[in-house]
N, C-alpha and C positions, 0 to 999 in steps of 0.2 A: 552419567546418571545410571545406576544399576538397578533401581527399584522400578517396578511396573506401576505407572500412575493409575491405570484403570482396574487393577486387580481388585475384584470385589465391589468396586464403585461404592466405597464406604462413605457414610455421612461425615466422618471426620475429614476425609479428603475435601469434600465440598466446602466445609467450613474453612479449611486452610486456604483454599483458593478464593474465598471471599465471594462466592457466587450466590449465596443464599440471602435474599433480602427480607424485608418485613412483610411485604404483600406482593401480589403479582397481578391483581386485577381479576375480574370475573372470568375472562377467557382462560387464563392459566389455572385458576382455582378449580375450574370444571374439567380440566384435562385429566386423562387417565394414562398418559404415557409414563414410561419409566426411563431411567438413564440409558437404556439400550434398546428400547422398543417404543412403538407408537409413531406419530407423525407430528411434525412441527414445521413452521415457516421461519426462515431467518433472512435478514437483510444483509447484503454484502456490498461494500463499496466495489464497483465494477473494476477499479484499477487492481484489485486483488483477486480477480476471477480465476486466473490459472492456478494459484496455490490453494485457494479454498475449494475449488472443484476437486483437486487431488485429495484434500482432507476429507471432504464429504464422501467421495467415492470409496476411499479406503475404509472409513468408518462404517459405511453401509455394507461393505463386503464382510467386515468382521462381525457385524451385528445385522443379519438379514431382516430382523423384525423392525428395524429403524428406517423411517422415511423422512428425509430432510429435504424440504423444498427451499432452495436458495434463490432469492431474487437479487439479481446483480443490477444495481442501479447507481446513479450518481450519489455521492455522499449525502447531499442535502435531502434527496428523496428517501434514502435509507433511514436517516435520523427522523424524518417526519413519520415514516411508517412505524418506527420504534416508539416514538412518543404516542402515537395513536393506538398502540397495542395491536397493530396488524402483524408484527413479527416479534418473536420472543427474544431473539439475539440480534445484535448489530455488530458487524465486523467492519471497523473503520480505523482511520489513522489519527484519531484524537480521542480525548476523553470528553465527558459531558461538560457543557458550558454551565456557568452559574445559573443562567435562566432555565436551562433544561433540568438542572438539579432541583430548582425551586418548583418547577412544574410537577415533578415526581413527588416531592415532599408534600405538596398540596393534596395529592391523592394517596398519601401514605404508602408509597412504594420506594424502596431503596435499591436502585440498580447497583450492580457491582461490575467493575472493569478489571480485566486481567490482561497483562501485556503478553503477547504471544510471539512477537518477532520484531525485527528491525528491517525496514525497507528503505527505499530512497526514491527520489525523483530523478529520472534520466533526461538528459537533453540530447535530442537526436537531430542529425543533419543529413542532407543529401550526400552520398559518397563522394561526389565531385567537389564538395565545398572544402577549400584549403584551411579554413579557420576552424579546426577541430579542437583547439585549446582555448577555453574561455574562462574569464574570471567572473566571480559573482557580481562585481561592479559592472562589467560589460553586460551581463544578463539583466541587471537592474536597468541599465540604459535601454536595452532592447525592449523589455516588457513595459517600460513607462513611456516609450516613444522618443526618448532622447537620441537614441541611435536608430536611424531609419534605413541606412544603406550599408551594405556589407563592406564597402571600401572605407567606411568610417572606422572599422575595426582594423583593417589592413589595406593600404593603398592598392595592392595588387589584386584584391578580390573583386572580380567582375560579375558577381552574381546578382547585382542590382539591388532592388528594394527588398528589405527583410520582411518576410511574411511569417509571423508567429502563429502557431496553432495549438489548441488544447483539445482534449478529448470531449469535454462537455463544460458548459458554462457553470454548472452546479457541482463540478467534480472536486475531489480532494486535491488534485494537482493544481487546479486554478486557485483554490484557497491557499495552498502551500506557497505558491509563488507570491501571492499578495502578502501573506504573513511573514515569510522568511526572506524573500528576494526584494520585492518592491517596498517592503516594510510599511504597508498600509496605503501606499500611493496607488491610485487607480490604474488599472491596466490600460494600455494605449488603445485607442478606438479601432485601429486596424487589425487587432487580434481577433481571431474567430475560432469557433468550436467545430470540430468535425463530426460530433455526435457519437463517436465510438472509438475505442482504441485501435481496432483493425483499420478503420477508415483513416485515422491519424497517421498510422504507419504507411498506408498506401499513398497518402497525400505527400508526406515528406519524401518518400521514395521516388515520386514522379515530379517533384518541383525542386529544382536546384537551389532556389532562393529561400526555401522553407527552413524553419527551426521549430521542432516539436517538443512538447513536454509530456512525458509518459511515465507511468509507474515502473520501477525497475523490475517488478515481478513479471512483466511481459517479455523481458529480454534476459532474465537472469539465469535460466536453466540452459546452460550452454551445451548440455548433452542431448537436449531435445531437438529433433530434426526440424520441427517447425520454427523454433527459435533460431537455429542456425540459418535457416532460409531468410528469416526476417533480418538478421544481422548482416546478411549478404546484400541487403537492399538499402540499408541506412548505415550511418556512421554515428557511433556514440561518442559524444564530446567528453574530453577531460576537463575537469573543473578545478579552479584554484580559488581559495578564499582570500588570497592576497590581492589587494586592489592594484598595487604596482610592484614592479621588481620581481615578478614571478619567474622562476626558472622551470625548465621542462619537468623537473622532479616534483614541482609543486602541484602539477595538474594530475588529478586522479580520476579514474572512471569508477562507476558504482559496482566494483567487484565485491564479493563477499568479505574478503580480507580487509578492504578499506572501510566497509560498513562496521566490521568488528573493531578495527583500530580507531574508529571515529575520525578518520582523515578525509573521508568523502564529505564535502560540506552540505550536500542536499539530502541529509538523512531524515527519516521520520520513523516513528514507532507504530506498531500495529496492535490493536486491541480487540478483544471480544468483550462487549458489554451485554450483560444479561439482566432482564427484569423478572427472572424466574425465582420465586421464593422456595419452591419445593424442589426435591431432587428428581427433576424430570429429564426429558430427552435433551433439552437445551443445556442443562448442567452436565449431562454425560458427554455431549459433543464438545463443549468447552473444555472439559477435563481432558478429553482425548487430545485435542489440539495443543493444550498446554503441557501434556505429558510426553513421555519418552518417544512413543511412536509418531505422534503429531509433530514434535520438534525435529525428528529425523527427516520427515517429509519437508519441513521448512528448510532444513540444511541442504537436502538434495536439490531443492529448487534454486539454490544460489542465493537465498536470503540469509540473514543472520537470525538464528533462533534466539528466543528470549532466554532460554536456559540451555546449558551445555556449552561446550567450547569448540572453537574452530582452530585447528592446528595450522599455523602460518609458518611456512618454511622460506627462509631468505636464501635464495640461490645466488651465489657470487661467482662470476667467471674469473678464471686465473689470468 
């Protein structure tokens, strides 16, 4: 992409992005912010905290008159705040449900969603766990309680009872597992929430029998020293979508290239949803994230940007 998305911040750009709705409620209507100045609050699914913090920091450095207060919360809390008009933007891994659309229609607001990236859900294990290759069928068995002991996956695994842990009961990762892995079946009773992503990582790093579910965003930037330290404490599992007969080549980790090729089975898309009708700061920030500079930040973080291309080089040994 050779054009600059934010140049001039023209009204035509906002229309192209589909971020201008019919109404925005009393709070937004009374606002005096512009696309590059003022103050707003946004809600962010906390599984995307690392990447959105980078986006916010960069935007505010480019536009010192802008103040974006981001609230990093579980997905359910973010969407409730968005519905209540407590935040003007929601950064989440899903679009609005039919019930949410109907609620906005009743108050004559037409929110707009724009896809800004492709993320994934990572499965992490203790470094000593020998079962680092798992199928989606095995994950289904673990999260529904059909597989309770590690030796049910492989007879030589002596890690004992499987302890599965999420970041939060109301998180997008818990919803993703139920939607895409257990396919609507309730999660096993023994599964618990650690209440935060750092706490989840600490728990898995200190419990050899644990299996954790975390957003790829927390471990994707392999150039970051903090991420390097985290990856030294846990093991990221390779996942195969084949129920049986998988070969080592079928198991893939959530690397950027596999997100781009759609070969990693636990992929999900990242959206900014706006209830802003006017060209305010929310529209300016959403345009920035969807534009060239924001997408380059996404690329650098190890996620797959919604626009642009990732160059994949296949290196073959002689």
